[in-house]
LUMZA-791039 format. One line per field, with one value per residue (C-alpha): x, y, z; residue number from 1; residue in three letters. Coordinates in steps of 0.2 Angstrom, whole numbers, padded with zeros to 4 digits. Example, Ala and Ser with C-alpha at 12.3 -4.5 7.8 and 13.67 -1.06 7.14 Angstrom:
u <- (0062,0068)
v <- (-0022,-0005)
w <- (0039,0036)
n <- (1,2)
res <- (ala,ser)
***
This chain:
u <- (-0028,-0047,-0056,-0057,-0038,-0040,-0046,-0063,-0062,-0076,-0079,-0083,-0067,-0058,-0066,-0060,-0043,-0042,-0042,-0029,-0017,-0016,-0017,-0001,-0009,-0001,0017,0025,0028,0012,0023,0022,0008,0009,0005,0021,0032,0018,0009,-0002,0005,0022,0016,0013,0031,0041,0053,0068,0081,0082,0068,0067,0055,0051,0058,0058,0046,0039,0035,0046,0061,0056,0057,0070,0081,0083,0068,0070,0088,0083,0093,0087,0098,0097,0090,0078,0089,0079,0068,0049,0041,0025,0008,0000,-0010,-0005,-0022,-0019,-0023,-0008,0004,0013,0029,0032,0047,0063,0070,0054,0054,0035,0027,0012,0018,0014,0032,0025,0008,-0001,-0002,0014,0033,0036,0048,0036,0037,0025,0020,0011,-0007,-0021,-0035,-0025,-0035,-0022,-0004,-0006,-0014,0001,0013,0004,0008,0027,0031,0022,0035,0050,0061,0067,0050,0036,0040,0053,0068,0069,0064,0054,0037,0028,0027,0046,0049,0037,0045,0062,0054,0046,0039,0021,0021,0017,0002,-0010,-0004,-0007,-0024,-0030,-0023,-0034,-0050,-0052,-0055,-0074,-0075,-0063,-0073,-0089,-0081,-0074,-0091,-0099,-0086,-0083,-0098,-0089,-0085,-0099,-0089,-0073,-0064,-0064,-0053,-0036,-0021,-0029,-0044,-0033,-0022,-0037,-0044,-0027,-0026,-0044,-0040,-0023,-0030,-0045,-0037,-0022,-0029,-0023,-0025,-0032,-0016,-0013,-0004,-0020,-0031,-0019,-0020,-0039,-0039,-0037,-0022,-0022,-0019,0000,0010,0022,0037,0028,0024,0042,0046,0034,0042,0059,0052,0046,0060,0078,0079,0073,0064,0050,0061,0059,0045,0033,0014,0000,0009,0024,0035,0040,0041,0058,0075,0089,0106,0107,0123,0115,0127,0127,0125,0116,0115,0109,0101,0111,0110,0108,0125,0134,0144,0147,0138,0130,0114,0115,0097,0088,0102,0097,0080,0086,0104,0109,0125,0117,0104,0117,0113,0097,0081,0063,0057,0046,0029,0029,0012,0013,0032,0033,0026,0038,0055,0069,0072,0080,0079,0089,0083,0100,0093,0082,0075,0068,0082,0095,0088,0085,0103,0109,0099,0107,0125,0127,0146,0148,0134,0141,0158,0149,0137,0140,0133,0124,0111,0105,0091,0095,0089,0104,0111,0129,0130,0126,0137,0151,0140,0130,0144,0156,0153,0163,0179,0177,0185,0182,0164,0162,0171,0159,0144,0152,0153,0135,0125,0109,0108,0118,0123,0112,0117,0103,0105,0099,0084,0079,0082,0070,0057,0058,0056,0041,0033,0036,0027,0013,0010,0004,-0014,-0027,-0043,-0036,-0022,-0031,-0047,-0044,-0060,-0056,-0042,-0034,-0045,-0047,-0045,-0043,-0052,-0036,-0036,-0017,-0011,-0014,0001,-0006)
v <- (0096,0091,0075,0072,0070,0054,0036,0032,0017,0007,0011,-0007,-0013,0001,-0004,-0022,-0015,-0006,-0023,-0031,-0016,-0018,-0037,-0047,-0062,-0056,-0058,-0075,-0077,-0067,-0054,-0039,-0029,-0016,-0003,-0008,0002,0014,0019,0035,0040,0041,0051,0035,0030,0023,0038,0027,0030,0011,0001,-0015,-0027,-0045,-0051,-0034,-0028,-0012,0004,0018,0023,0010,-0004,-0017,-0028,-0042,-0052,-0067,-0069,-0070,-0057,-0049,-0053,-0036,-0019,-0013,-0006,0010,0022,0018,0032,0040,0035,0051,0053,0037,0036,0051,0047,0054,0044,0031,0026,0019,0014,0024,0016,0016,-0003,-0003,0008,0008,0000,-0014,-0021,-0038,-0036,-0035,-0017,-0015,-0016,-0024,-0036,-0050,-0047,-0059,-0068,-0053,-0058,-0054,-0043,-0029,-0013,0001,0005,0005,-0012,-0019,-0011,-0018,-0036,-0034,-0031,-0047,-0057,-0047,-0058,-0044,-0034,-0046,-0064,-0069,-0080,-0097,-0112,-0101,-0102,-0108,-0090,-0087,-0105,-0102,-0085,-0094,-0105,-0091,-0075,-0079,-0095,-0087,-0076,-0091,-0097,-0079,-0078,-0095,-0090,-0075,-0081,-0096,-0084,-0083,-0065,-0061,-0073,-0064,-0047,-0051,-0058,-0042,-0030,-0038,-0041,-0055,-0065,-0077,-0088,-0086,-0099,-0087,-0074,-0072,-0060,-0048,-0045,-0043,-0030,-0021,-0019,-0013,0000,0006,0009,0017,0029,0033,0035,0046,0057,0075,0091,0103,0111,0130,0129,0121,0134,0148,0140,0141,0159,0162,0174,0173,0155,0157,0168,0181,0169,0155,0167,0171,0153,0149,0162,0154,0137,0142,0155,0157,0140,0131,0117,0116,0111,0093,0095,0101,0099,0095,0081,0092,0078,0076,0057,0056,0051,0063,0060,0071,0064,0059,0052,0033,0020,0003,-0013,-0004,-0010,-0014,-0024,-0043,-0052,-0036,-0040,-0022,-0014,0001,0008,0012,0018,0018,0008,-0007,-0007,-0001,-0008,0008,0017,0034,0030,0026,0034,0042,0041,0046,0063,0061,0070,0084,0086,0082,0081,0089,0073,0060,0063,0057,0062,0055,0038,0031,0044,0052,0069,0070,0088,0097,0110,0097,0090,0107,0112,0097,0101,0118,0112,0093,0092,0103,0094,0077,0082,0087,0073,0060,0043,0051,0058,0041,0034,0016,0004,-0004,-0019,-0022,-0037,-0026,-0012,-0018,-0016,0000,0012,0001,0010,0025,0014,0011,0027,0023,0020,0037,0045,0038,0044,0062,0063,0059,0076,0082,0098,0114,0122,0138,0151,0155,0164,0157,0167,0161,0143,0146,0154,0139,0127,0137,0135,0116,0115,0124,0108,0099,0094,0099,0088,0075,0072,0075,0065,0051,0042,0025,0026,0012,-0003,-0010,-0028,-0037,-0053,-0064,-0060,-0055,-0040,-0023,-0010,0006)
w <- (-0030,-0028,-0025,-0044,-0044,-0035,-0040,-0032,-0022,-0014,0004,0009,0002,0011,0027,0024,0019,0036,0045,0033,0035,0054,0054,0056,0047,0031,0037,0036,0055,0060,0069,0058,0049,0036,0049,0059,0047,0041,0057,0057,0074,0065,0050,0041,0042,0056,0061,0058,0045,0040,0048,0057,0048,0051,0068,0077,0091,0095,0085,0079,0089,0102,0090,0094,0083,0095,0102,0113,0107,0089,0079,0064,0049,0040,0041,0028,0015,0013,0022,0024,0014,0019,0012,0008,-0008,-0016,-0024,-0035,-0053,-0061,-0050,-0061,-0052,-0035,-0024,-0021,-0037,-0047,-0049,-0050,-0063,-0075,-0091,-0103,-0101,-0096,-0105,-0088,-0085,-0074,-0075,-0058,-0049,-0052,-0071,-0080,-0063,-0056,-0052,-0062,-0056,-0048,-0050,-0047,-0045,-0026,-0026,-0036,-0023,-0009,-0012,-0013,0006,0010,0000,0005,0016,0028,0028,0031,0024,0036,0033,0023,0033,0046,0038,0022,0015,0015,0008,-0006,-0011,-0013,-0025,-0036,-0031,-0035,-0026,-0009,-0013,-0015,0002,0010,0002,0009,0026,0026,0018,0030,0044,0045,0048,0033,0022,0025,0023,0006,0000,0005,-0002,-0019,-0031,-0040,-0024,-0020,-0008,0003,-0008,-0023,-0013,-0021,-0017,-0029,-0018,-0003,-0013,-0019,-0002,0005,-0009,-0006,0013,0010,-0004,0006,0023,0018,0005,0010,0001,0014,0020,0022,0005,-0003,0004,-0002,-0020,-0018,-0015,0003,0004,0023,0024,0023,0035,0029,0031,0022,0008,0007,0007,-0007,-0018,-0014,-0018,-0035,-0038,-0032,-0023,-0038,-0028,-0041,-0054,-0047,-0035,-0048,-0052,-0041,-0033,-0030,-0038,-0056,-0053,-0060,-0053,-0047,-0039,-0023,-0016,0001,0014,0011,0024,0028,0018,0002,-0013,-0029,-0045,-0044,-0040,-0035,-0020,-0014,0000,-0008,-0015,-0034,-0034,-0051,-0059,-0049,-0059,-0076,-0076,-0085,-0079,-0081,-0068,-0054,-0037,-0044,-0033,-0036,-0031,-0016,-0015,-0002,0005,0024,0022,0040,0047,0038,0045,0043,0025,0010,0002,0018,0031,0032,0039,0054,0051,0036,0038,0036,0020,0013,0017,0008,-0008,-0007,-0004,-0005,-0005,0011,0020,0015,0023,0039,0040,0055,0059,0074,0063,0057,0067,0068,0082,0091,0082,0087,0075,0060,0065,0053,0039,0044,0038,0029,0013,0019,0019,0001,-0006,-0024,-0021,-0011,-0026,-0038,-0028,-0026,-0045,-0047,-0044,-0052,-0042,-0043,-0026,-0022,-0009,0003,0019,0036,0035,0018,0023,0038,0027,0015,0029,0035,0018,0018,0035,0026,0016,0031,0030,0044,0046,0034,0047,0063,0058,0045,0039,0048,0061,0070,0073,0091,0085,0069,0063,0065,0084,0083,0092,0084,0084,0092)
n <- (1,2,3,4,5,6,7,8,9,10,11,12,13,14,15,16,17,18,19,20,21,22,23,24,25,26,27,28,29,30,31,32,33,34,35,36,37,38,39,40,41,42,43,44,45,46,47,48,49,50,51,52,53,54,55,56,57,58,59,60,61,62,63,64,65,66,67,68,69,70,71,72,73,74,75,76,77,78,79,80,81,82,83,84,85,86,87,88,89,90,91,92,93,94,95,96,97,98,99,100,101,102,103,104,105,106,107,108,109,110,111,112,113,114,115,116,117,118,119,120,121,122,123,124,125,126,127,128,129,130,131,132,133,134,135,136,137,138,139,140,141,142,143,144,145,146,147,148,149,150,151,152,153,154,155,156,157,158,159,160,161,162,163,164,165,166,167,168,169,170,171,172,173,174,175,176,177,178,179,180,181,182,183,184,185,186,187,188,189,190,191,192,193,194,195,196,197,198,199,200,201,202,203,204,205,206,207,208,209,210,211,212,213,214,215,216,217,218,219,220,221,222,223,224,225,226,227,228,229,230,231,232,233,234,235,236,237,238,239,240,241,242,243,244,245,246,247,248,249,250,251,252,253,254,255,256,257,258,259,260,261,262,263,264,265,266,267,268,269,270,271,272,273,274,275,276,277,278,279,280,281,282,283,284,285,286,287,288,289,290,291,292,293,294,295,296,297,298,299,300,301,302,303,304,305,306,307,308,309,310,311,312,313,314,315,316,317,318,319,320,321,322,323,324,325,326,327,328,329,330,331,332,333,334,335,336,337,338,339,340,341,342,343,344,345,346,347,348,349,350,351,352,353,354,355,356,357,358,359,360,361,362,363,364,365,366,367,368,369,370,371,372,373,374,375,376,377,378,379,380,381,382,383,384,385,386,387,388,389,390,391,392,393,394,395,396,397,398,399,400,401,402,403,404,405,406,407,408,409,410,411,412,413,414,415,416)
res <- (met,thr,gln,asp,asp,phe,ile,ala,phe,asp,arg,lys,gln,ala,ala,leu,gly,gln,phe,leu,phe,tyr,asp,arg,ile,leu,ser,gly,asn,arg,asn,ile,ala,cys,ala,thr,cys,his,his,pro,thr,leu,gly,thr,gly,asp,arg,leu,ser,leu,gly,ile,gly,glu,gly,gly,glu,gly,leu,gly,leu,glu,arg,thr,ala,leu,val,asp,asn,asn,arg,ile,lys,lys,arg,ile,pro,arg,asn,ala,pro,gly,leu,trp,asn,leu,gly,ala,lys,glu,leu,his,thr,leu,phe,his,asp,gly,arg,leu,ser,ile,ala,asp,thr,tyr,glu,asn,gly,phe,asn,ser,pro,ala,glu,glu,trp,leu,pro,asp,gly,leu,asn,ser,leu,leu,ala,ala,gln,ala,ile,phe,pro,leu,val,ala,gln,phe,glu,met,ala,gly,asn,pro,lys,glu,asn,glu,ile,ala,gly,ala,val,his,asp,arg,ile,asp,ala,ser,trp,pro,ile,leu,ala,lys,arg,val,arg,val,ile,pro,glu,tyr,gly,glu,leu,phe,val,glu,ala,phe,asp,his,ile,asp,thr,pro,glu,gln,val,thr,ile,ala,glu,ile,ala,asn,ala,leu,ala,ala,phe,gln,ala,ser,glu,trp,met,ser,phe,asp,ser,pro,phe,asp,arg,phe,leu,ala,gly,asp,asn,ser,ala,leu,ser,thr,asp,gln,lys,arg,gly,leu,asp,leu,phe,tyr,gly,lys,ala,ala,cys,ser,gly,cys,his,ser,gly,ser,leu,leu,ser,asp,gln,lys,phe,his,ala,leu,gly,leu,pro,pro,phe,gly,pro,gly,arg,thr,arg,arg,phe,asp,pro,met,val,arg,asp,val,gly,arg,met,gly,glu,ser,asp,arg,leu,glu,asp,ala,tyr,arg,phe,arg,thr,pro,met,leu,arg,asn,val,glu,leu,thr,ala,pro,tyr,gly,his,asn,gly,ala,tyr,pro,thr,leu,glu,gly,ile,val,arg,his,his,leu,asp,pro,asp,thr,met,leu,gln,ser,trp,gly,pro,gln,leu,ala,ala,leu,pro,pro,ala,pro,trp,leu,glu,ala,ile,asp,phe,val,val,trp,lys,asp,lys,arg,glu,ile,ala,arg,gln,val,leu,ser,arg,asp,ile,thr,pro,ile,asp,leu,ser,asp,lys,glu,ile,ser,asp,leu,val,ala,phe,leu,lys,ala,leu,thr,gly,thr,ser,ser,val,ala,ala,pro,pro,phe,gly,ile,pro,asp,lys,val,pro,ser,gly,leu,pro,val,asp,arg)
***
């Protein structure tokens, strides 16, 4: 990859997006920011298998699900993905189930959960993605009757975005920053959710652009960039282990959907009106039976930093997720709940692993496999993991362009 493989975003908009990304003002109850679940000190994720969104407190493994006797009502159904290289030009699909993609399904440039109600003026796939956590009940919006954002969402998804935009633009510092960053904005009153989303996209794409790993240097001709075991792992990745069948191209992802048979747990995401606690993956978006239990192939640069792994964070280590790819049935049989990083929430424990009691559902998931077992020795697995660690960026990780702000215009606390 090179700089030319990425969308060019405006730096002033990115600087504005930095404040917005760390500002809790965008959440319904003003108690969680984008950065809470996608924090740079945690690899742009949260280190949890299934996160604690609105209503929690703290970062990463220290985040609690109970604050001042207020219990969260639900865990986030899926693992918080890393944010690396989301400004790549060839990226066309986002979310684990691909429910957001570049398409003209609704004649607005995107196929999205907002359908024809998606706001105008979004300049990229990443900008379109940025507005959905803001209106997700258990992520940032909050519960009905708690705030005006959550209430508006339950009327119609697009009803909340104007309220959020006004909440931001009436803060004098934000108003001035929007006028300065966007040529078509002359007064703060003109700011809509589109400008907020475009600023968030500009920041994320600029801050977490990473193609300076040892692997990238090796591709550029530096044969010494990889160690001997990493070179053996590279040969396995593109050869015997067949990893590149799905983790292909410059993004190390085919952006398609595959069933890996990962151990199921948590509340899951399923089709509308489905009463079962399960995660049907792509089928929840497409409503096609052949898409059941399939999830989008993740990009792999900086994968070492983004544990735990899988759409639900089932495996805490790279070795674990690699071994699962090689022999899913054996790994499924040996997997245990202790491997899941879940903040204690005793009132949710009845749901956390209830899917395992549904033998028919487990049998359906076992039948859905898009990978063929491959026999590798322990040494070969070690070499493969070594290669995956060679995908970790250097200066792009150690010294991002913006960093964490000391404060944000709303005056609300910043997660550090």
